[in-house]
C-alpha distance (Angstrom), angle and dihedral (degrees) to the residues before:
residue distance angle dihedral
X1 . . .
X2 3.84 . .
X3 3.80 129.1 .
X4 3.79 106.2 -39.1
X5 3.79 141.7 157.5
X6 3.78 142.9 -142.9
X7 3.80 124.3 -158.2
X8 3.80 117.9 -101.4
X9 3.80 89.2 -122.1
X10 3.83 91.8 55.4
X11 3.78 96.6 42.7
X12 3.80 94.4 79.3
X13 3.81 92.0 -136.8
X14 3.81 102.6 95.6
X15 3.80 127.0 84.3
X16 3.79 122.9 -115.3
X17 3.81 89.3 -108.7
X18 3.81 93.0 56.1
X19 3.81 92.2 43.9
X20 3.81 89.8 52.1
X21 3.81 90.9 46.3
X22 3.80 90.9 52.0
X23 3.80 88.2 47.5
X24 3.84 88.5 51.9
X25 3.79 92.0 -128.3
X26 3.80 110.9 -161.4
X27 3.81 94.8 -124.2
X28 3.82 91.2 60.5
X29 3.80 99.4 46.2
X30 3.81 93.9 92.4
X31 3.82 89.0 59.8
X32 3.81 97.1 67.1
X33 3.78 138.0 40.2
X34 3.81 108.5 -134.1
X35 3.79 125.9 -8.1
X36 3.83 109.8 -117.1
X37 3.78 107.1 -98.0
X38 3.79 124.5 136.2
X39 3.81 91.2 -113.6
X40 3.82 94.3 49.9
X41 3.79 91.7 59.9
X42 3.81 88.8 76.3
X43 3.82 89.9 66.8
X44 3.79 92.2 43.2
X45 3.80 91.9 51.9
X46 3.81 91.7 51.9
X47 3.79 93.6 47.9
X48 3.81 95.0 46.2
X49 3.79 93.0 45.7
X50 3.80 90.8 53.6
X51 3.80 96.3 42.5
X52 3.82 103.3 38.3
X53 3.82 120.2 96.5
X54 3.81 98.9 -127.0
X55 3.81 90.5 -165.3
X56 3.80 85.8 76.6
X57 3.81 89.4 68.5
X58 3.81 91.3 76.0
X59 3.84 98.1 60.5
X60 3.80 89.1 39.4
X61 3.81 93.7 58.0
X62 3.81 93.0 40.6
X63 3.80 92.0 50.2
X64 3.80 92.3 48.7
X65 3.80 92.3 50.0
X66 3.79 89.5 50.6
X67 3.79 92.3 49.1
X68 3.82 92.3 49.3
X69 3.81 96.9 44.0
X70 3.82 95.0 102.4
X71 3.77 97.4 41.6
X72 3.79 131.5 77.9
X73 3.80 110.4 -121.0
X74 3.77 136.5 -175.5
X75 3.79 123.9 -106.0
X76 3.82 89.7 -112.9
X77 3.82 92.5 56.5
X78 3.80 90.9 44.0
X79 3.80 90.3 50.9
X80 3.80 92.3 47.9
X81 3.80 91.3 53.6
X82 3.82 90.1 52.5
X83 3.81 91.3 46.5
X84 3.80 90.5 59.0
X85 3.80 88.1 73.7
X86 3.83 90.5 65.1
X87 3.83 122.5 89.9
X88 3.82 92.5 -132.9
X89 3.82 93.7 56.9
X90 3.80 121.0 98.2
X91 3.76 134.9 178.1
X92 3.78 135.6 -129.5
X93 3.78 107.7 -154.5
X94 3.77 139.4 -160.5
X95 3.79 126.8 175.8
X96 3.76 132.8 -152.5
X97 3.77 140.6 171.8
X98 3.80 120.4 -105.3
X99 3.80 93.4 -101.8
X100 3.78 114.8 179.9
X101 3.82 109.2 -93.4
X102 3.84 87.8 -5.3
X103 3.82 94.9 -59.6
X104 3.82 117.1 -132.8
X105 3.80 124.8 13.9
X106 3.78 95.6 -101.9
X107 3.80 88.0 76.7
X108 3.81 85.4 76.2
X109 3.79 93.9 44.7
X110 3.81 93.4 52.3
X111 3.77 92.9 53.1
X112 3.81 95.4 41.7
X113 3.82 90.3 50.3
X114 3.81 87.4 53.8
X115 3.81 94.4 47.2
X116 3.80 93.6 46.7
X117 3.80 93.5 48.5
X118 3.82 91.2 55.0
X119 3.81 88.4 52.8
X120 3.82 91.9 51.7
X121 3.80 91.9 47.1
X122 3.80 93.4 50.1
X123 3.79 89.4 53.4
X124 3.82 91.7 49.3
X125 3.84 97.2 39.9
X126 3.83 105.9 28.3
X127 3.82 95.3 169.7
X128 3.82 90.2 66.1
X129 3.78 131.9 62.8
X130 3.80 123.4 -131.9
X131 3.79 122.9 -160.8
X132 3.83 124.7 -165.7
X133 3.82 110.9 -134.2
X134 3.78 129.4 -166.8
X135 3.81 108.7 -159.0
X136 3.80 107.8 -154.0
X137 3.80 112.9 -143.6
X138 3.80 91.5 -135.3
X139 3.80 94.9 150.9
X140 3.80 95.6 58.2
X141 3.77 113.6 110.8
X142 3.81 104.9 -164.5
X143 3.80 99.6 106.7
X144 3.82 93.0 171.7
X145 3.81 89.6 67.3
X146 3.80 94.4 57.4
X147 3.82 109.4 28.1
X148 3.80 97.7 94.7
X149 3.77 147.0 42.0
X150 3.80 134.8 -164.7
X151 3.80 122.9 -118.8
X152 3.82 123.0 178.6
X153 3.77 92.7 -20.8
X154 3.82 95.1 -48.0
X155 3.78 126.2 109.9
X156 3.82 115.1 -134.0
X157 3.79 108.0 -160.8
X158 3.80 129.2 -172.6
X159 3.79 105.8 -140.7
X160 3.77 108.5 -153.7
X161 3.78 138.7 132.7
X162 3.79 110.5 -108.5
X163 3.78 136.0 -177.7
X164 3.77 131.3 164.7
X165 3.81 128.0 14.9
X166 3.80 112.5 -7.4
X167 3.81 93.9 -139.6
X168 3.80 89.9 68.8
X169 3.81 93.4 48.4
X170 3.80 114.7 122.7
X171 3.81 116.2 -116.5
X172 3.79 90.5 -146.7
X173 3.79 113.2 133.5
X174 3.82 99.6 33.9
X175 3.82 93.8 113.6
X176 3.80 92.5 87.9
X177 3.80 90.7 46.0
X178 3.81 91.1 54.1
X179 3.80 91.5 48.6
X180 3.82 91.6 56.1
X181 3.80 93.5 43.8
X182 3.82 92.2 47.4
X183 3.80 91.5 58.9
X184 3.81 89.8 57.5
X185 3.80 92.8 49.1
X186 3.79 96.5 60.9
X187 3.79 127.3 -150.5
X188 3.82 106.1 -68.3
X189 3.81 123.5 125.7
X190 3.82 90.7 -104.8
X191 3.79 90.2 49.2
X192 3.79 88.5 53.5
X193 3.80 90.8 54.3
X194 3.80 91.9 50.7
X195 3.80 92.9 49.2
X196 3.79 91.4 49.8
X197 3.81 91.9 45.7
X198 3.80 91.8 52.5
X199 3.80 91.9 45.3
X200 3.81 95.0 48.8
X201 3.81 92.5 45.0
X202 3.78 101.1 44.8
X203 3.81 107.9 19.7
X204 3.81 96.4 43.9
X205 3.81 98.1 44.6
X206 3.78 124.1 68.8
X207 3.78 101.6 -142.4
X208 3.78 140.1 28.8
X209 3.82 94.7 -108.3
X210 3.82 93.1 56.3
X211 3.81 91.4 43.1
X212 3.80 93.0 51.4
X213 3.81 92.2 46.1
X214 3.80 90.0 53.2
X215 3.81 92.1 47.7
X216 3.82 95.8 48.6
X217 3.80 91.4 43.0
X218 3.80 92.4 52.1
X219 3.80 91.3 50.8
X220 3.82 98.7 42.8
X221 3.81 112.4 18.1
X222 3.82 90.8 105.1
X223 3.81 86.2 68.1
X224 3.81 95.7 50.5
X225 3.79 96.5 -108.6
X226 3.81 113.8 175.2
X227 3.81 115.6 -151.1
X228 3.79 118.7 -155.9
X229 3.79 131.8 -163.8
X230 3.81 103.4 -166.1
X231 3.81 92.5 -170.6
X232 3.81 88.8 104.1
X233 3.82 131.2 120.1
X234 3.82 94.8 -138.2
X235 3.80 91.5 55.4
X236 3.79 95.0 44.4
X237 3.79 90.6 53.4
X238 3.82 88.2 74.4
X239 3.79 88.8 52.8
X240 3.84 95.3 55.2
X241 3.86 96.3 100.2
X242 3.80 91.5 53.1
X243 3.80 94.1 45.8
X244 3.82 88.7 50.3
X245 3.79 90.8 50.2
X246 3.79 90.3 49.7
X247 3.79 92.2 50.8
X248 3.79 93.8 47.3
X249 3.81 104.9 33.2
X250 3.85 108.5 16.9
X251 3.81 90.9 -140.8
X252 3.78 94.8 164.3
X253 3.82 93.6 58.5
X254 3.79 93.5 51.8
X255 3.80 95.8 44.5
X256 3.82 97.0 44.7
X257 3.81 92.0 46.8
X258 3.81 88.7 56.9
X259 3.80 90.5 51.8
X260 3.80 92.9 47.6
X261 3.80 87.8 57.4
X262 3.82 88.0 59.7
X263 3.82 90.3 52.3
X264 3.79 96.0 56.8
X265 3.82 91.1 125.8
X266 3.82 91.8 58.9
X267 3.78 139.0 59.4
X268 3.82 110.5 -94.3
X269 3.80 114.0 -125.1
X270 3.83 99.8 -160.5
X271 3.79 135.7 4.6
X272 3.81 120.0 -144.7
X273 3.78 124.0 -124.2
X274 3.78 123.1 -140.5
X275 3.81 88.4 -103.6
X276 3.79 114.8 26.4
X277 3.78 97.5 -162.1
X278 3.79 137.3 99.5
X279 3.78 129.6 -148.5
X280 3.80 108.7 -128.0
X281 3.81 135.1 -170.0
X282 3.80 133.9 140.1
X283 3.83 105.3 -37.1
X284 3.79 95.4 -11.8
X285 3.81 128.6 97.3
X286 3.80 114.1 158.7
X287 3.80 135.9 153.9
X288 3.79 121.8 -91.9
X289 3.81 111.3 -128.3
X290 3.80 126.8 -167.8
X291 3.81 115.3 -144.4
X292 3.80 124.8 165.1
X293 3.81 95.5 -20.4
X294 3.80 92.7 -49.0
X295 3.81 128.5 105.3
X296 3.80 116.3 -135.8
X297 3.81 129.3 -169.6
X298 3.80 106.0 -133.6
X299 3.84 117.7 -112.8
X300 3.82 91.7 9.0
X301 3.79 138.6 82.9
X302 3.81 91.2 -119.5
X303 3.80 116.1 119.7
X304 3.80 138.6 158.3
X305 3.75 140.3 -161.8
X306 3.79 115.3 -127.8
X307 3.81 91.3 -100.5
X308 3.82 91.9 48.9
X309 3.77 96.1 49.7
X310 3.82 93.7 46.7
X311 3.80 90.2 49.4
X312 3.81 89.5 51.0
X313 3.80 90.0 49.3
X314 3.81 91.8 55.6
X315 3.79 94.1 47.0
X316 3.83 100.2 35.8
X317 3.81 112.9 20.0
X318 3.82 89.0 161.8
X319 3.82 87.6 74.0
X320 3.81 89.7 70.3
X321 3.78 120.9 76.9
X322 3.82 126.4 -171.6
X323 3.79 119.4 -129.7
X324 3.80 125.9 -142.1
X325 3.83 91.5 -71.0
X326 3.82 97.4 48.1
X327 3.82 99.0 34.8
X328 3.83 94.5 77.4
X329 3.81 90.0 54.1
X330 3.82 90.9 49.2
X331 3.80 88.7 51.9
X332 3.79 93.4 51.8
X333 3.82 92.3 46.8
X334 3.80 95.6 55.3
X335 3.83 100.1 33.1
X336 3.81 128.4 60.9
X337 3.78 85.0 -132.9
X338 3.80 128.3 171.9
X339 3.78 103.9 176.5
X340 3.79 140.5 16.5
X341 3.81 117.6 -147.1
X342 3.78 118.4 -157.7
X343 3.77 147.0 137.5
X344 3.78 124.2 -81.8
X345 3.80 93.7 -88.4
X346 3.80 92.5 51.5
X347 3.79 94.3 48.1
X348 3.81 88.3 48.9
X349 3.81 92.7 59.5
X350 3.82 93.0 41.5
X351 3.83 87.0 58.0
X352 3.81 87.4 63.1
X353 3.80 92.4 59.0
X354 3.80 111.6 59.9
X355 3.81 94.7 91.2
X356 3.81 88.6 53.6
X357 3.83 91.1 51.6
X358 3.80 88.9 48.9
X359 3.81 90.3 51.2
X360 3.82 91.7 55.7
X361 3.84 93.8 37.8
X362 3.81 98.3 -118.9
X363 3.80 122.1 140.7
X364 3.79 111.3 -105.6
X365 3.83 112.2 -131.4
X366 3.76 125.4 -125.2
X367 3.81 112.4 -97.9
X368 3.78 120.4 -135.5
X369 3.79 126.6 -176.4
X370 3.80 106.7 -130.4
X371 3.78 122.1 -117.9
X372 3.79 116.1 -86.0
X373 3.79 121.5 -151.5
X374 3.78 140.2 -169.6
X375 3.80 111.6 -160.4
X376 3.79 115.6 -151.6
X377 3.78 128.9 -176.0
X378 3.81 118.2 -131.6
X379 3.80 87.8 -111.6
X380 3.82 91.5 55.9
X381 3.82 92.3 46.5
X382 3.81 90.4 50.4
X383 3.80 90.7 48.9
X384 3.82 90.4 52.0
X385 3.81 89.5 52.0
X386 3.79 91.8 49.8
X387 3.80 90.3 51.3
X388 3.81 91.0 50.2
X389 3.81 92.6 -117.6
X390 3.77 129.5 150.3
X391 3.81 121.2 -152.1
X392 3.80 91.4 -109.8
X393 3.82 88.2 59.5
X394 3.79 91.3 58.1
X395 3.82 91.5 52.2
X396 3.82 92.1 60.7
X397 3.80 123.0 98.3
X398 3.84 112.7 -82.0
X399 3.82 95.3 -114.3
X400 3.82 91.8 48.1
X401 3.81 90.9 47.8
X402 3.82 92.3 51.5
X403 3.82 91.1 49.6
X404 3.80 92.6 47.9
X405 3.81 92.9 48.0
X406 3.82 91.4 47.9
X407 3.80 90.7 53.1
X408 3.80 90.3 47.0
X409 3.81 95.9 49.1
X410 3.79 97.2 41.9
X411 3.83 115.7 109.5
X412 3.80 89.1 -139.3
X413 3.83 134.9 30.5
X414 3.80 114.5 -81.0
X415 3.76 89.3 -153.5
X416 3.80 126.3 103.5
X417 3.80 93.6 -172.2
X418 3.85 93.1 119.8
X419 3.81 89.9 53.5
X420 3.80 90.6 47.8
X421 3.81 90.6 51.2
X422 3.81 90.8 50.4
X423 3.79 89.6 49.9
X424 3.80 90.9 52.8
X425 3.82 90.6 53.3
X426 3.82 91.6 48.8
X427 3.77 91.4 53.1
X428 3.80 92.0 46.8
X429 3.84 86.2 64.8
X430 3.81 91.8 47.1
X431 3.83 91.1 50.3
X432 3.82 88.7 53.5
X433 3.80 89.0 53.7
X434 3.79 90.8 47.7
X435 3.79 91.2 58.3
X436 3.79 88.7 60.1
X437 3.80 97.0 52.3
X438 3.81 143.0 32.9
X439 3.84 119.6 -29.1
X440 3.79 90.5 -126.6
X441 3.81 88.5 68.1
X442 3.85 89.7 58.4
X443 3.79 89.0 57.0
X444 3.78 91.1 50.8
X445 3.82 91.2 50.0
X446 3.82 91.5 50.0
X447 3.81 92.2 48.9
X448 3.80 91.7 49.3
X449 3.81 91.7 48.0
X450 3.81 91.9 52.9
X451 3.80 90.8 46.9
X452 3.81 95.0 50.1
X453 3.82 94.0 44.2
X454 3.78 89.2 51.2
X455 3.78 89.3 48.0
X456 3.81 92.0 54.4
X457 3.81 90.7 46.9
X458 3.80 90.0 52.9
X459 3.80 91.9 47.2
X460 3.79 90.2 51.0
X461 3.82 90.8 51.7
X462 3.83 91.5 48.0
X463 3.79 90.6 47.9
X464 3.82 90.2 52.7
X465 3.80 90.3 48.0
X466 3.81 91.6 49.2
X467 3.80 91.6 50.9
X468 3.80 90.7 49.2
X469 3.81 89.0 57.1
X470 3.79 92.1 46.6
X471 3.80 93.3 48.3
X472 3.80 94.5 37.8
X473 3.83 98.4 124.3
X474 3.81 93.8 52.2
X475 3.80 93.1 42.9
X476 3.80 90.7 49.7
X477 3.81 90.1 57.6
X478 3.80 88.7 56.5
X479 3.82 91.9 46.9
X480 3.81 91.4 48.7
X481 3.80 91.7 50.9
X482 3.79 92.7 49.9
X483 3.82 90.4 48.7
X484 3.82 90.1 52.7
X485 3.81 92.3 51.1
X486 3.81 96.6 37.4
X487 3.82 105.6 36.0
X488 3.81 113.9 -159.1
X489 3.82 87.4 5.1
X490 3.78 88.0 -71.8
X491 3.78 136.4 108.9
X492 3.80 113.0 -71.2
X493 3.81 89.6 -134.2
X494 3.83 89.9 61.5
X495 3.79 95.3 47.2
X496 3.80 112.3 34.2
X497 3.80 130.4 69.1
X498 3.82 119.3 -131.4
X499 3.82 91.2 -118.5
X500 3.80 90.9 74.5
X501 3.80 90.4 63.7
X502 3.80 95.0 34.9
X503 3.81 87.5 63.0
X504 3.81 88.3 62.7
X505 3.79 102.7 32.9
X506 3.80 103.4 27.1
X507 3.79 118.6 -173.7
X508 3.82 90.2 -9.1
X509 3.82 91.6 70.5
X510 3.80 100.3 80.7
X511 3.84 96.0 39.9
X512 3.83 88.2 51.0
X513 3.80 90.5 53.6
X514 3.80 92.7 44.6
X515 3.79 89.3 52.1
X516 3.82 94.8 50.9
X517 3.81 106.7 37.0
X518 3.81 117.4 93.7
X519 3.82 107.7 -173.1
X520 3.80 97.5 -162.5
X521 3.80 93.5 52.1
X522 3.80 111.2 87.0
X523 3.78 96.0 -141.8
X524 3.78 133.7 125.2
X525 3.80 102.2 -127.1
X526 3.80 122.3 -138.8
X527 3.79 109.4 -161.5
X528 3.79 124.4 -174.1
X529 3.79 111.8 -147.3
């Protein structure tokens, strides 16, 4: 079973909302700007070029240069940073939390989708430049979501007290963590690279933002990836008018609530608050709440009058942090961005936001579901072949897979449908008789029919169960293979860290993924390594 793919819609791992978005259902078309096709980017480029404040390119480039000043970068990344100053340069952006050692595999897939799309766009629109951007979620404060990763079925957790934005969190104390992780890696050449990468990223950088930048740069700088930490005063200065509007008018709450009403047939990803901003300083990041004409910082004694908070905004915009509703707008204000690439959950909450963007007259980006991948070893692919399995079989729910395999392996049909059809015909005759006699006989016929149908159903279930026991050893091989490929009955890309596969594939891993992932094709890729 070589490199293969299965459509997102047939994978069983995408929500109804995302399936309908990918199917471009009519009722969703008002919730996005242009659907992501290569041809539609021409319209998006024109709209963004006309609507974007190109003066914001200057602080963007200056901030990036400052953030990269203590890190060795490739010529392609250096060139991409310089290109951002030009009016014909646009970005393709993905965002991700600062997960320890990159977290789950889809960190790689997000960034590679972004890199590969810029390559496709440059080929299609050669007079423009396209820069892949990784937006680090440095202002998030949920440390419990990012302080671990899984390696070979074990969870490696960084136990540390944390408050405030995670990007500012000190990396002090990770020596012991690395020592434990190193023992699991072994002593191969690839293991040596991973140990050194972890050490250089986390033991030689003071905070999580710098460590993550170093890590992502080391993995992707050959492809010109630009990594941005938007927790910067010079960048937030451009966002002041929108923060002020949020504080005074709460436009986002009103607009997003209207959109949520249109999504009443779907699960809602995020709900807006009346003010979708945090107050941020040092180790503090707490919601701003408006009560009786006064602004309070949640869980603190800090409060402001309207005049005080607007004065603070003008002098210290870095003290204001957007939440999940406002962050996308902040991104589109400071970046000449055409498209956001994210997982299903991210695209779901972006679909709540277009009316808000319209209300503040900012071009809404195209939304692209990132590539998804299942990595299989040659041994696993061979085993699937031997068991007569197709990839789509392995994507089914475990109980359904076991039933299907039992039916397939059984020497005789585990299906009493012919007997059930015969039974129906027999009772048709009895019902004809019943019409010619007392009504009480009809009731007796109906009761007997229900009883015998139920009896055949039970026999069919017992027959299936008996065959499962008889074929147990073969079925168990199928179950074991699915558990290897879908750990914890979940997607591999959401469970496993890249280091597990880097041990086997080394520096060929990322080029192999870059070669195989096609961002504009809505397929779940199965890649044999």
